[in-house]
KOLGU-4560 file (N, C-alpha, C; in nm, 3 decimals, padded with zeros to 5 digits):
<recs>
<n_xx: 01.580 n_yy: 02.380 n_zz: -00.665 ca_xx: 01.464 ca_yy: 02.351 ca_zz: -00.743 c_xx: 01.501 c_yy: 02.264 c_zz: -00.866 mol: A seq: 1 type: UNK>
<n_xx: 01.405 n_yy: 02.179 n_zz: -00.906 ca_xx: 01.427 ca_yy: 02.095 ca_zz: -01.023 c_xx: 01.417 c_yy: 02.175 c_zz: -01.146 mol: A seq: 2 type: UNK>
<n_xx: 01.505 n_yy: 02.143 n_zz: -01.241 ca_xx: 01.502 ca_yy: 02.214 ca_zz: -01.374 c_xx: 01.512 c_yy: 02.107 c_zz: -01.482 mol: A seq: 3 type: UNK>
<n_xx: 01.398 n_yy: 02.048 n_zz: -01.519 ca_xx: 01.398 ca_yy: 01.942 ca_zz: -01.622 c_xx: 01.452 c_yy: 01.993 c_zz: -01.754 mol: A seq: 4 type: UNK>
<n_xx: 01.534 n_yy: 01.913 n_zz: -01.815 ca_xx: 01.586 ca_yy: 01.957 ca_zz: -01.949 c_xx: 01.476 c_yy: 01.949 c_zz: -02.055 mol: A seq: 5 type: UNK>
<n_xx: 01.477 n_yy: 02.045 n_zz: -02.140 ca_xx: 01.377 ca_yy: 02.051 ca_zz: -02.251 c_xx: 01.431 c_yy: 01.995 c_zz: -02.382 mol: A seq: 6 type: UNK>
<n_xx: 01.564 n_yy: 01.971 n_zz: -02.382 ca_xx: 01.631 ca_yy: 01.926 ca_zz: -02.509 c_xx: 01.659 c_yy: 01.782 c_zz: -02.517 mol: A seq: 7 type: UNK>
<n_xx: 01.578 n_yy: 01.698 n_zz: -02.451 ca_xx: 01.596 ca_yy: 01.554 ca_zz: -02.457 c_xx: 01.541 c_yy: 01.495 c_zz: -02.582 mol: A seq: 8 type: UNK>
<n_xx: 01.598 n_yy: 01.381 n_zz: -02.620 ca_xx: 01.546 ca_yy: 01.308 ca_zz: -02.744 c_xx: 01.417 c_yy: 01.238 c_zz: -02.713 mol: A seq: 9 type: UNK>
<n_xx: 01.331 n_yy: 01.230 n_zz: -02.815 ca_xx: 01.205 ca_yy: 01.158 ca_zz: -02.796 c_xx: 01.239 c_yy: 01.010 c_zz: -02.802 mol: A seq: 10 type: UNK>
<n_xx: 01.178 n_yy: 00.935 n_zz: -02.712 ca_xx: 01.201 ca_yy: 00.790 ca_zz: -02.709 c_xx: 01.066 c_yy: 00.715 c_zz: -02.709 mol: A seq: 11 type: UNK>
<n_xx: 01.057 n_yy: 00.606 n_zz: -02.781 ca_xx: 00.936 ca_yy: 00.529 ca_zz: -02.787 c_xx: 00.967 c_yy: 00.388 c_zz: -02.738 mol: A seq: 12 type: UNK>
<n_xx: 00.877 n_yy: 00.338 n_zz: -02.660 ca_xx: 00.894 ca_yy: 00.197 ca_zz: -02.608 c_xx: 00.820 c_yy: 00.105 c_zz: -02.704 mol: A seq: 13 type: UNK>
<n_xx: 00.881 n_yy: -00.001 n_zz: -02.737 ca_xx: 00.819 ca_yy: -00.106 ca_zz: -02.817 c_xx: 00.741 c_yy: -00.207 c_zz: -02.731 mol: A seq: 14 type: UNK>
<n_xx: 00.641 n_yy: -00.273 n_zz: -02.786 ca_xx: 00.567 ca_yy: -00.373 ca_zz: -02.713 c_xx: 00.660 c_yy: -00.480 c_zz: -02.669 mol: A seq: 15 type: UNK>
<n_xx: 00.646 n_yy: -00.523 n_zz: -02.547 ca_xx: 00.720 ca_yy: -00.631 ca_zz: -02.483 c_xx: 00.867 c_yy: -00.596 c_zz: -02.448 mol: A seq: 16 type: UNK>
<n_xx: 00.907 n_yy: -00.474 n_zz: -02.471 ca_xx: 01.041 ca_yy: -00.432 ca_zz: -02.424 c_xx: 01.034 c_yy: -00.409 c_zz: -02.273 mol: A seq: 17 type: UNK>
<n_xx: 01.146 n_yy: -00.439 n_zz: -02.206 ca_xx: 01.149 ca_yy: -00.424 ca_zz: -02.061 c_xx: 01.266 c_yy: -00.336 c_zz: -02.024 mol: A seq: 18 type: UNK>
<n_xx: 01.241 n_yy: -00.236 n_zz: -01.939 ca_xx: 01.345 ca_yy: -00.148 ca_zz: -01.889 c_xx: 01.344 c_yy: -00.142 c_zz: -01.735 mol: A seq: 19 type: UNK>
<n_xx: 01.457 n_yy: -00.114 n_zz: -01.678 ca_xx: 01.465 ca_yy: -00.093 ca_zz: -01.534 c_xx: 01.537 c_yy: 00.041 c_zz: -01.515 mol: A seq: 20 type: UNK>
<n_xx: 01.492 n_yy: 00.114 n_zz: -01.411 ca_xx: 01.553 ca_yy: 00.239 ca_zz: -01.382 c_xx: 01.626 c_yy: 00.229 c_zz: -01.249 mol: A seq: 21 type: UNK>
<n_xx: 01.752 n_yy: 00.251 n_zz: -01.248 ca_xx: 01.833 ca_yy: 00.240 ca_zz: -01.126 c_xx: 01.856 c_yy: 00.385 c_zz: -01.076 mol: A seq: 22 type: UNK>
<n_xx: 01.788 n_yy: 00.420 n_zz: -00.967 ca_xx: 01.795 ca_yy: 00.551 ca_zz: -00.917 c_xx: 01.904 c_yy: 00.568 c_zz: -00.809 mol: A seq: 23 type: UNK>
<n_xx: 01.996 n_yy: 00.658 n_zz: -00.828 ca_xx: 02.102 ca_yy: 00.678 ca_zz: -00.731 c_xx: 02.093 c_yy: 00.820 c_zz: -00.682 mol: A seq: 24 type: UNK>
<n_xx: 02.120 n_yy: 00.843 n_zz: -00.556 ca_xx: 02.113 ca_yy: 00.980 ca_zz: -00.501 c_xx: 02.251 c_yy: 01.008 c_zz: -00.439 mol: A seq: 25 type: UNK>
<n_xx: 02.305 n_yy: 01.122 n_zz: -00.467 ca_xx: 02.439 ca_yy: 01.155 ca_zz: -00.419 c_xx: 02.436 c_yy: 01.291 c_zz: -00.350 mol: A seq: 26 type: UNK>
<n_xx: 02.524 n_yy: 01.306 n_zz: -00.250 ca_xx: 02.537 ca_yy: 01.434 ca_zz: -00.183 c_xx: 02.633 c_yy: 01.520 c_zz: -00.258 mol: A seq: 27 type: UNK>
<n_xx: 02.701 n_yy: 01.461 n_zz: -00.355 ca_xx: 02.801 ca_yy: 01.538 ca_zz: -00.437 c_xx: 02.943 c_yy: 01.525 c_zz: -00.382 mol: A seq: 28 type: UNK>
<n_xx: 02.957 n_yy: 01.452 n_zz: -00.270 ca_xx: 03.090 ca_yy: 01.435 ca_zz: -00.211 c_xx: 03.159 c_yy: 01.317 c_zz: -00.273 mol: A seq: 29 type: UNK>
<n_xx: 03.080 n_yy: 01.223 n_zz: -00.337 ca_xx: 03.147 ca_yy: 01.107 ca_zz: -00.398 c_xx: 03.178 c_yy: 00.999 c_zz: -00.301 mol: A seq: 30 type: UNK>
<n_xx: 03.126 n_yy: 01.007 n_zz: -00.177 ca_xx: 03.154 ca_yy: 00.903 ca_zz: -00.079 c_xx: 03.025 c_yy: 00.839 c_zz: -00.030 mol: A seq: 31 type: UNK>
<n_xx: 03.030 n_yy: 00.706 n_zz: -00.019 ca_xx: 02.913 ca_yy: 00.634 ca_zz: 00.031 c_xx: 02.907 c_yy: 00.645 c_zz: 00.181 mol: A seq: 32 type: UNK>
<n_xx: 02.785 n_yy: 00.661 n_zz: 00.233 ca_xx: 02.770 ca_yy: 00.661 ca_zz: 00.378 c_xx: 02.633 c_yy: 00.602 c_zz: 00.415 mol: A seq: 33 type: UNK>
<n_xx: 02.628 n_yy: 00.545 n_zz: 00.538 ca_xx: 02.507 ca_yy: 00.482 ca_zz: 00.586 c_xx: 02.408 c_yy: 00.587 c_zz: 00.621 mol: A seq: 34 type: UNK>
<n_xx: 02.289 n_yy: 00.576 n_zz: 00.564 ca_xx: 02.181 ca_yy: 00.679 ca_zz: 00.585 c_xx: 02.100 c_yy: 00.640 c_zz: 00.710 mol: A seq: 35 type: UNK>
<n_xx: 02.127 n_yy: 00.524 n_zz: 00.768 ca_xx: 02.052 ca_yy: 00.487 ca_zz: 00.889 c_xx: 01.911 c_yy: 00.438 c_zz: 00.855 mol: A seq: 36 type: UNK>
<n_xx: 01.885 n_yy: 00.403 n_zz: 00.731 ca_xx: 01.750 ca_yy: 00.355 ca_zz: 00.692 c_xx: 01.764 c_yy: 00.212 c_zz: 00.644 mol: A seq: 37 type: UNK>
<n_xx: 01.659 n_yy: 00.134 n_zz: 00.658 ca_xx: 01.663 ca_yy: -00.001 ca_zz: 00.614 c_xx: 01.641 c_yy: -00.006 c_zz: 00.460 mol: A seq: 38 type: UNK>
<n_xx: 01.693 n_yy: -00.113 n_zz: 00.402 ca_xx: 01.677 ca_yy: -00.133 ca_zz: 00.259 c_xx: 01.535 c_yy: -00.155 c_zz: 00.221 mol: A seq: 39 type: UNK>
<n_xx: 01.488 n_yy: -00.095 n_zz: 00.115 ca_xx: 01.349 ca_yy: -00.116 ca_zz: 00.067 c_xx: 01.345 c_yy: -00.169 c_zz: -00.078 mol: A seq: 40 type: UNK>
<n_xx: 01.461 n_yy: -00.179 n_zz: -00.143 ca_xx: 01.463 ca_yy: -00.229 ca_zz: -00.280 c_xx: 01.548 c_yy: -00.358 c_zz: -00.276 mol: A seq: 41 type: UNK>
<n_xx: 01.493 n_yy: -00.461 n_zz: -00.338 ca_xx: 01.558 ca_yy: -00.593 ca_zz: -00.338 c_xx: 01.566 c_yy: -00.647 c_zz: -00.476 mol: A seq: 42 type: UNK>
<n_xx: 01.656 n_yy: -00.751 n_zz: -00.494 ca_xx: 01.662 ca_yy: -00.818 ca_zz: -00.620 c_xx: 01.693 c_yy: -00.961 c_zz: -00.591 mol: A seq: 43 type: UNK>
<n_xx: 01.616 n_yy: -01.054 n_zz: -00.649 ca_xx: 01.635 ca_yy: -01.198 ca_zz: -00.626 c_xx: 01.764 c_yy: -01.240 c_zz: -00.704 mol: A seq: 44 type: UNK>
<n_xx: 01.841 n_yy: -01.332 n_zz: -00.645 ca_xx: 01.962 ca_yy: -01.383 ca_zz: -00.707 c_xx: 01.923 c_yy: -01.520 c_zz: -00.772 mol: A seq: 45 type: UNK>
<n_xx: 01.906 n_yy: -01.527 n_zz: -00.903 ca_xx: 01.859 ca_yy: -01.651 ca_zz: -00.965 c_xx: 01.960 c_yy: -01.767 c_zz: -00.958 mol: A seq: 46 type: UNK>
<n_xx: 02.085 n_yy: -01.736 n_zz: -00.920 ca_xx: 02.185 ca_yy: -01.845 ca_zz: -00.914 c_xx: 02.180 c_yy: -01.914 c_zz: -00.780 mol: A seq: 47 type: UNK>
<n_xx: 02.098 n_yy: -01.862 n_zz: -00.683 ca_xx: 02.088 ca_yy: -01.925 ca_zz: -00.549 c_xx: 01.961 c_yy: -02.003 c_zz: -00.537 mol: A seq: 48 type: UNK>
<n_xx: 01.970 n_yy: -02.113 n_zz: -00.459 ca_xx: 01.851 ca_yy: -02.191 ca_zz: -00.424 c_xx: 01.817 c_yy: -02.155 c_zz: -00.279 mol: A seq: 49 type: UNK>
<n_xx: 01.693 n_yy: -02.130 n_zz: -00.258 ca_xx: 01.652 ca_yy: -02.090 ca_zz: -00.122 c_xx: 01.566 c_yy: -02.204 c_zz: -00.054 mol: A seq: 50 type: UNK>
<n_xx: 01.608 n_yy: -02.246 n_zz: 00.060 ca_xx: 01.529 ca_yy: -02.349 ca_zz: 00.133 c_xx: 01.447 c_yy: -02.280 c_zz: 00.247 mol: A seq: 51 type: UNK>
<n_xx: 01.325 n_yy: -02.241 n_zz: 00.209 ca_xx: 01.241 ca_yy: -02.165 ca_zz: 00.299 c_xx: 01.149 c_yy: -02.263 c_zz: 00.377 mol: A seq: 52 type: UNK>
<n_xx: 01.149 n_yy: -02.252 n_zz: 00.508 ca_xx: 01.073 ca_yy: -02.346 ca_zz: 00.591 c_xx: 00.930 c_yy: -02.297 c_zz: 00.615 mol: A seq: 53 type: UNK>
<n_xx: 00.908 n_yy: -02.170 n_zz: 00.633 ca_xx: 00.772 ca_yy: -02.123 ca_zz: 00.667 c_xx: 00.685 c_yy: -02.112 c_zz: 00.541 mol: A seq: 54 type: UNK>
<n_xx: 00.561 n_yy: -02.151 n_zz: 00.554 ca_xx: 00.466 ca_yy: -02.149 ca_zz: 00.447 c_xx: 00.454 c_yy: -02.001 c_zz: 00.387 mol: A seq: 55 type: UNK>
<n_xx: 00.449 n_yy: -01.906 n_zz: 00.478 ca_xx: 00.432 ca_yy: -01.765 ca_zz: 00.432 c_xx: 00.555 c_yy: -01.715 c_zz: 00.358 mol: A seq: 56 type: UNK>
<n_xx: 00.671 n_yy: -01.765 n_zz: 00.396 ca_xx: 00.802 ca_yy: -01.729 ca_zz: 00.329 c_xx: 00.797 c_yy: -01.787 c_zz: 00.183 mol: A seq: 57 type: UNK>
<n_xx: 00.758 n_yy: -01.914 n_zz: 00.173 ca_xx: 00.749 ca_yy: -01.980 ca_zz: 00.043 c_xx: 00.646 c_yy: -01.910 c_zz: -00.046 mol: A seq: 58 type: UNK>
<n_xx: 00.534 n_yy: -01.869 n_zz: 00.010 ca_xx: 00.430 ca_yy: -01.802 ca_zz: -00.067 c_xx: 00.481 c_yy: -01.666 c_zz: -00.116 mol: A seq: 59 type: UNK>
<n_xx: 00.550 n_yy: -01.592 n_zz: -00.027 ca_xx: 00.603 ca_yy: -01.462 ca_zz: -00.065 c_xx: 00.708 c_yy: -01.481 c_zz: -00.179 mol: A seq: 60 type: UNK>
<n_xx: 00.796 n_yy: -01.580 n_zz: -00.160 ca_xx: 00.902 ca_yy: -01.600 ca_zz: -00.258 c_xx: 00.844 c_yy: -01.643 c_zz: -00.396 mol: A seq: 61 type: UNK>
<n_xx: 00.742 n_yy: -01.725 n_zz: -00.390 ca_xx: 00.673 ca_yy: -01.763 ca_zz: -00.516 c_xx: 00.617 c_yy: -01.640 c_zz: -00.588 mol: A seq: 62 type: UNK>
<n_xx: 00.559 n_yy: -01.551 n_zz: -00.507 ca_xx: 00.500 ca_yy: -01.428 ca_zz: -00.568 c_xx: 00.611 c_yy: -01.343 c_zz: -00.625 mol: A seq: 63 type: UNK>
<n_xx: 00.723 n_yy: -01.328 n_zz: -00.560 ca_xx: 00.838 ca_yy: -01.255 ca_zz: -00.614 c_xx: 00.882 c_yy: -01.318 c_zz: -00.742 mol: A seq: 64 type: UNK>
<n_xx: 00.901 n_yy: -01.450 n_zz: -00.745 ca_xx: 00.945 ca_yy: -01.516 ca_zz: -00.872 c_xx: 00.843 c_yy: -01.492 c_zz: -00.981 mol: A seq: 65 type: UNK>
<n_xx: 00.716 n_yy: -01.501 n_zz: -00.957 ca_xx: 00.612 ca_yy: -01.488 ca_zz: -01.055 c_xx: 00.602 c_yy: -01.344 c_zz: -01.106 mol: A seq: 66 type: UNK>
<n_xx: 00.611 n_yy: -01.248 n_zz: -01.017 ca_xx: 00.591 ca_yy: -01.109 ca_zz: -01.058 c_xx: 00.716 c_yy: -01.034 c_zz: -01.102 mol: A seq: 67 type: UNK>
<n_xx: 00.828 n_yy: -01.066 n_zz: -01.047 ca_xx: 00.949 ca_yy: -00.984 ca_zz: -01.068 c_xx: 01.065 c_yy: -01.059 c_zz: -01.132 mol: A seq: 68 type: UNK>
<n_xx: 01.069 n_yy: -01.192 n_zz: -01.124 ca_xx: 01.174 ca_yy: -01.275 ca_zz: -01.175 c_xx: 01.308 c_yy: -01.217 c_zz: -01.129 mol: A seq: 69 type: UNK>
<n_xx: 01.386 n_yy: -01.153 n_zz: -01.218 ca_xx: 01.517 ca_yy: -01.103 ca_zz: -01.185 c_xx: 01.518 c_yy: -00.948 c_zz: -01.173 mol: A seq: 70 type: UNK>
<n_xx: 01.402 n_yy: -00.891 n_zz: -01.189 ca_xx: 01.392 ca_yy: -00.742 ca_zz: -01.182 c_xx: 01.390 c_yy: -00.698 c_zz: -01.037 mol: A seq: 71 type: UNK>
<n_xx: 01.455 n_yy: -00.585 n_zz: -01.005 ca_xx: 01.448 ca_yy: -00.532 ca_zz: -00.869 c_xx: 01.301 c_yy: -00.498 c_zz: -00.832 mol: A seq: 72 type: UNK>
<n_xx: 01.273 n_yy: -00.506 n_zz: -00.701 ca_xx: 01.137 ca_yy: -00.474 ca_zz: -00.658 c_xx: 01.143 c_yy: -00.411 c_zz: -00.522 mol: A seq: 73 type: UNK>
<n_xx: 01.034 n_yy: -00.348 n_zz: -00.486 ca_xx: 01.033 ca_yy: -00.282 ca_zz: -00.351 c_xx: 00.917 c_yy: -00.344 c_zz: -00.274 mol: A seq: 74 type: UNK>
<n_xx: 00.917 n_yy: -00.331 n_zz: -00.142 ca_xx: 00.817 ca_yy: -00.388 ca_zz: -00.056 c_xx: 00.691 c_yy: -00.301 c_zz: -00.053 mol: A seq: 75 type: UNK>
<n_xx: 00.691 n_yy: -00.179 n_zz: -00.109 ca_xx: 00.576 ca_yy: -00.095 ca_zz: -00.112 c_xx: 00.462 c_yy: -00.156 c_zz: -00.186 mol: A seq: 76 type: UNK>
</recs>
């Protein structure tokens, strides 16, 4: 069962501050293993140029650049 800590410090977010949460799950063994599931979280590499041929691919990539820039995003 989850047992959220009650002794955490209060935090306030300022206007225009940006945060990302990197969620990791571990079995406690300290070893990485393939879970047999496809990746659902992505991050654009701003140092790469992408030559996309399909109109739908270019439209999707433009949307990713506009909405997420370098922040990780999910397909959901």
